[in-house]
GUDOTI-903174 format. One record per residue (C-alpha): z, x negated, y; residue number from 1; chain; residue in three letters. Coordinates in steps of 0.5 Angstrom, whole numbers. Each point is the difference from the previous one (the first is absolute). Last residue first. Layout:
// residues N
     pz     px     py  seq  mol  type
      Z      X      Y  NUM    A   ALA
...
This chain:
// residues 340
     pz     px     py  seq  mol  type
     24    -16     -3  340    A   LYS
     -6      0     -5  339    A   ASN
     -6     -1      4  338    A   LEU
     -6      4      0  337    A   LEU
      1      4      6  336    A   GLY
      0     -6      5  335    A   GLU
     -7     -2     -3  334    A   LEU
     -4      6      2  333    A   PRO
      1     -1      8  332    A   ASN
     -3      5      4  331    A   ASP
      0     -1      7  330    A   PHE
      4      1      6  329    A   THR
     -2     -3      7  328    A   VAL
      5     -5      5  327    A   ILE
      0     -5     -6  326    A   PRO
      6     -4      0  325    A   LYS
     -1     -8      2  324    A   PRO
      1      2      6  323    A   PHE
      3      6      2  322    A   ALA
      1     -1      7  321    A   SER
     -6     -4      1  320    A   ILE
     -4      6     -3  319    A   GLN
      4      5      5  318    A   GLN
     -2     -4      6  317    A   ALA
     -7     -1     -3  316    A   VAL
     -1      8      0  315    A   ASN
     -4      2      6  314    A   ASP
     -3     -7      2  313    A   SER
     -3     -1     -7  312    A   GLY
      2     -1     -7  311    A   ILE
     -5      3     -5  310    A   PHE
      3      2     -7  309    A   ALA
     -1     -3     -7  308    A   ILE
      4      2     -6  307    A   PRO
      0     -4     -7  306    A   SER
     -5      3     -5  305    A   VAL
      2     -1     -7  304    A   VAL
     -6     -1     -5  303    A   ARG
      0      1     -8  302    A   ALA
      6      4      0  301    A   PRO
      6     -4     -4  300    A   LEU
      2      2     -7  299    A   THR
      7     -1     -1  298    A   LYS
      3     -4     -5  297    A   GLY
      6     -2      4  296    A   GLN
     -3     -7      1  295    A   HIS
     -6      4      3  294    A   GLN
      5      3      5  293    A   ALA
      3     -6      2  292    A   LEU
     -7     -3      1  291    A   CYS
     -2      5      5  290    A   GLY
      6      1      4  289    A   GLN
      0     -8      1  288    A   VAL
     -7      1      2  287    A   ALA
      1      6      4  286    A   LEU
      6     -3      4  285    A   GLN
     -6     -6      2  284    A   GLY
     -4      5      2  283    A   GLU
      5      4      4  282    A   ALA
      1     -7      4  281    A   TYR
     -8      0      1  280    A   PRO
      0      6      4  279    A   TYR
     -7      1      2  278    A   GLN
      0      1      7  277    A   THR
     -7      2      4  276    A   VAL
      1     -4      6  275    A   THR
     -1      3      7  274    A   GLY
     -3     -2      7  273    A   TYR
      3     -7      0  272    A   LEU
      1     -4      6  271    A   THR
      4      7      3  270    A   GLY
      7     -3      0  269    A   ALA
      3      5     -6  268    A   LYS
     -7     -2     -4  267    A   VAL
      2     -7      1  266    A   ALA
      7      1     -3  265    A   GLU
     -3      4     -6  264    A   LEU
     -5     -6     -1  263    A   ALA
      6     -5      0  262    A   ALA
      4      4     -5  261    A   GLN
     -6      1     -5  260    A   ILE
     -3      6      0  259    A   GLY
     -6     -1     -5  258    A   ASP
     -7      1      3  257    A   VAL
     -3     -1      7  256    A   SER
     -2      4      6  255    A   ILE
     -3     -4      6  254    A   VAL
     -2      4      6  253    A   LYS
     -4     -4      5  252    A   ILE
      1      1      8  251    A   GLN
      8     -1      0  250    A   GLY
      0     -7      0  249    A   ALA
     -7     -3      2  248    A   LYS
      2     -6      4  247    A   GLY
     -3     -5     -6  246    A   ALA
      7     -2     -2  245    A   ASN
      2      7     -1  244    A   LYS
     -6      2     -4  243    A   ILE
      1     -7     -4  242    A   ALA
      8      2     -1  241    A   GLN
     -2      7     -2  240    A   ALA
     -5     -3     -5  239    A   ALA
      5     -4     -3  238    A   GLY
      5      5     -1  237    A   LEU
     -5      4     -3  236    A   GLY
     -1     -5     -5  235    A   MET
      7      0     -2  234    A   THR
      0      7      0  233    A   ASP
     -5      1     -6  232    A   ASN
     -7      2      0  231    A   ALA
     -1      0      7  230    A   ALA
     -4      5      4  229    A   PHE
     -3     -2      7  228    A   ILE
     -1      5      5  227    A   GLY
     -4      0      7  226    A   THR
     -6     -5     -1  225    A   ILE
     -3     -2      6  224    A   ASP
      1     -8      0  223    A   PRO
     -4      0     -7  222    A   HIS
     -2     -7     -1  221    A   ALA
      6     -3      4  220    A   LYS
      5      5     -2  219    A   LEU
     -2     -1     -7  218    A   LEU
      1     -8      0  217    A   ALA
      7      2      3  216    A   GLU
      1      5     -5  215    A   THR
     -1     -5     -6  214    A   VAL
      4     -5      3  213    A   GLN
      6      5      1  212    A   LEU
     -1      3     -7  211    A   GLY
      0     -7     -3  210    A   LYS
      7     -2      4  209    A   ASP
      3      6     -3  208    A   GLN
     -3      0     -7  207    A   GLU
     -2      5     -5  206    A   TYR
     -6     -4     -2  205    A   ASP
     -4      1      7  204    A   ALA
     -6      3     -3  203    A   PRO
     -5      3      5  202    A   ALA
     -4      6      1  201    A   LYS
     -4      1      6  200    A   GLN
     -3      6      5  199    A   VAL
      3      6     -3  198    A   ILE
     -3      5      4  197    A   ASP
      5      6      0  196    A   LEU
     -2      7     -1  195    A   LYS
     -6      0     -6  194    A   GLY
      5     -3     -5  193    A   ALA
      7      0      3  192    A   VAL
      3      3     -6  191    A   THR
     -4     -4     -5  190    A   ASP
      1     -7      3  189    A   SER
      8      1      0  188    A   PHE
      0      2     -7  187    A   GLY
     -4     -5     -2  186    A   GLN
      3     -6      4  185    A   ASP
      7      2     -3  184    A   ARG
     -3      0     -7  183    A   ASN
     -3     -7      1  182    A   ILE
      7     -2      3  181    A   GLY
      3      3     -6  180    A   ASN
     -5     -3     -5  179    A   GLN
      0     -8      1  178    A   GLU
     -7     -2      0  177    A   GLY
      0     -4      6  176    A   ALA
      8      0      3  175    A   ILE
      1      4      6  174    A   GLY
     -5      4      4  173    A   GLN
      0      0      8  172    A   LEU
     -4      6      2  171    A   ILE
     -4      1      7  170    A   ALA
     -1      6      4  169    A   VAL
     -5      3      5  168    A   LYS
      2      7      3  167    A   GLY
      0      7     -1  166    A   THR
      5      5     -3  165    A   GLY
      5      1      6  164    A   GLY
      1     -8     -1  163    A   LEU
      8      2     -2  162    A   ALA
     -2      6     -5  161    A   ASP
     -6     -4     -3  160    A   LEU
      5     -6     -1  159    A   MET
      5      5     -3  158    A   LYS
     -5      3     -5  157    A   GLN
     -2     -7     -2  156    A   GLY
      7     -3     -1  155    A   ALA
      1      7     -4  154    A   THR
     -6     -2     -4  153    A   ARG
      2     -7     -1  152    A   GLY
      7      2     -3  151    A   ALA
     -4      5     -4  150    A   GLU
     -4     -5     -4  149    A   LEU
      6     -4      0  148    A   ASN
      4      5     -4  147    A   ASP
      7     -4     -1  146    A   SER
      2     -3     -6  145    A   GLY
      3      0     -7  144    A   ILE
     -5     -1     -6  143    A   PHE
      3      1     -7  142    A   SER
      2     -2     -7  141    A   ALA
     -6     -6      1  140    A   TYR
     -5     -3     -5  139    A   SER
     -2     -7     -2  138    A   VAL
     -4     -1     -6  137    A   GLY
     -5     -5      4  136    A   ALA
     -6      5      0  135    A   GLN
      5      5      2  134    A   ASP
      2     -3      6  133    A   SER
     -7     -2      2  132    A   ALA
     -2      7      0  131    A   LYS
      7      3      3  130    A   PRO
     -1     -5      6  129    A   ASP
      7     -1      3  128    A   ILE
      1      5      6  127    A   GLN
      5     -2      6  126    A   THR
      7      3      1  125    A   ASP
      3     -1     -7  124    A   LEU
     -3     -1     -7  123    A   ASN
      6      2     -5  122    A   LEU
      0     -4     -6  121    A   ILE
      4      1     -6  120    A   PRO
      2     -6     -5  119    A   ILE
     -4      1     -6  118    A   HIS
      1     -8     -2  117    A   LYS
     -8     -1      1  116    A   ARG
      0      4      6  115    A   ALA
      4     -5      4  114    A   VAL
     -4     -6     -3  113    A   ALA
     -6      4      2  112    A   THR
      3      1      7  111    A   LEU
     -2     -7      2  110    A   PRO
     -7      1     -1  109    A   THR
      0      7      4  108    A   ILE
      3     -2      6  107    A   VAL
     -6     -2      4  106    A   ASN
     -4      6     -2  105    A   THR
      0      5      6  104    A   GLY
      2     -4      5  103    A   ASN
      7     -4      3  102    A   VAL
      3      5     -6  101    A   PRO
      7      3      1  100    A   VAL
      4      0     -6   99    A   VAL
      5      4     -4   98    A   GLY
      3     -3     -6   97    A   PHE
      5      3     -5   96    A   CYS
      5     -3     -5   95    A   ASP
      0     -7      2   94    A   TYR
      1     -5     -5   93    A   GLY
     -1     -7      4   92    A   GLN
     -7     -2     -3   91    A   ALA
     -4      5      4   90    A   ALA
      4     -2      6   89    A   MET
     -3     -7      1   88    A   THR
     -7      3     -1   87    A   SER
      1      5      5   86    A   ILE
      2     -5      5   85    A   GLN
     -6     -4     -2   84    A   ALA
     -5      6      2   83    A   ASN
      3      1      6   82    A   GLU
     -1     -7      2   81    A   GLY
     -7      0     -2   80    A   ASP
     -1      6      3   79    A   ALA
      2     -2      7   78    A   ASP
     -4      4      5   77    A   THR
      5      4      3   76    A   GLU
      5     -6      0   75    A   SER
      5     -5     -3   74    A   GLN
      0      4     -7   73    A   GLY
      5      5     -2   72    A   ALA
      7      1     -4   71    A   GLN
      5      6      0   70    A   VAL
      5      0     -6   69    A   SER
      3      7     -2   68    A   VAL
      6      2     -4   67    A   LYS
      3      6     -1   66    A   VAL
      5      5      2   65    A   GLY
     -4      6      3   64    A   LEU
      3     -1      8   63    A   ARG
     -1     -8     -1   62    A   SER
     -7      0     -3   61    A   ALA
     -2      5      6   60    A   GLU
      3     -5      5   59    A   ALA
     -4     -5     -3   58    A   MET
     -6      3     -1   57    A   ALA
      0      3      7   56    A   GLY
      1     -7      3   55    A   ASP
     -6     -3     -4   54    A   ARG
     -5      6      3   53    A   LEU
      3     -2      7   52    A   ALA
     -2     -7     -1   51    A   ALA
     -6      2     -2   50    A   TRP
     -2      4      6   49    A   TYR
      4     -6      5   48    A   PRO
     -6     -5     -2   47    A   ASN
      3     -7     -1   46    A   THR
      3      3     -7   45    A   PHE
     -6     -1     -4   44    A   ASN
     -5      3     -5   43    A   ARG
      5      4     -4   42    A   THR
      3     -1     -7   41    A   VAL
      6      4     -3   40    A   VAL
      4     -1     -6   39    A   ALA
      5      5     -3   38    A   ILE
      6     -2     -4   37    A   ARG
      4      5     -4   36    A   PHE
      6     -4     -2   35    A   GLU
      2     -2     -7   34    A   GLY
     -1     -7      2   33    A   SER
     -5     -1     -6   32    A   GLY
     -4      6      3   31    A   SER
      0      7     -2   30    A   ASP
      4      3      5   29    A   GLY
      7      3      1   28    A   GLY
      2      3      7   27    A   ARG
      6     -4      3   26    A   GLY
     -1     -1      7   25    A   CYS
     -6     -5      0   24    A   ALA
     -1     -5      6   23    A   ALA
     -5      1      4   22    A   ALA
     -5     -7      1   21    A   THR
     -4     -3      5   20    A   VAL
     -5     -6     -1   19    A   THR
     -3     -2      7   18    A   LEU
      6     -1      3   17    A   ALA
      3      3      6   16    A   ALA
      3      7     -2   15    A   VAL
      2      6      5   14    A   LEU
      1      6     -4   13    A   VAL
     -3      6      4   12    A   LEU
      4      6      0   11    A   PRO
      0      5     -6   10    A   THR
     -4      5      1    9    A   LEU
      2      7      1    8    A   ALA
     -1      5     -5    7    A   ARG
     -6      5      1    6    A   ARG
     -5     -2     -5    5    A   PHE
     -1      7     -3    4    A   ARG
      0      0     -7    3    A   ALA
     -5      2     -5    2    A   ASN
      1      2     -7    1    A   MET
């Protein structure tokens, strides 16, 4: 049965190391230590989005009395570093894995060692290529993440509203081949098609410095653009800085995706028009819930959709106050599966 995810989320857990662990509180498991142990691997902790996913997993593990270790690579594109973390953890007796890939295929090879041991794997946030996974003998108990097509559609509609239905816009794309960015781009582009003129699309690898540099070049090539859609907040913040540096603050609307704290503050200050927040903290919580429900013998839904919401000037104060808790409710099928 579905249960509404209305409870207050635990405040952020402050951590400094790249490897972080929440201690168990007495629930048994199948590992040699007698504890149920969850491994979560994501891209990096430099991006506050992934740090928030980590913190959500940590807090939920503490609440549910299980143990979680969260590790990551060094950057958004550090596939080798992420794969090394998975390979190391595959030999350390974890009972469930939650993995955010860099791209559609990078984690499949190290996950084969996990799959051979029949350890459940949750695909988190970014879709891993199902065909390549099948060929390697890797399967997933569930996919947990937000609807990135809908995030792009939401951003597109809000850009249409902001520009009065006409104007020239540019898109800052994420990592080449990364499905979340592709979906956000598609959702936005489809929504504004025939209404706004997309004059250029350019990758900036989800990085703030690259977002700034790419936007500087965009402004020179297309000085009459009136809107920029950035596939994540860090690129959006870079774009906003480039606009300010060019003396065009207030003339170009920037909408981004993720809902990190810096973006919320930028929306409050008016340097970002808005952000489509995806609540990675909730994704981390859902990952732990999914692993525990699987451990308790429950069959997980093939897909668990985490919430999104557009945050603009009218509701940014509410979201800042509630952060990292969602200000929208959503159906959470995992909470109702757990044995209390």
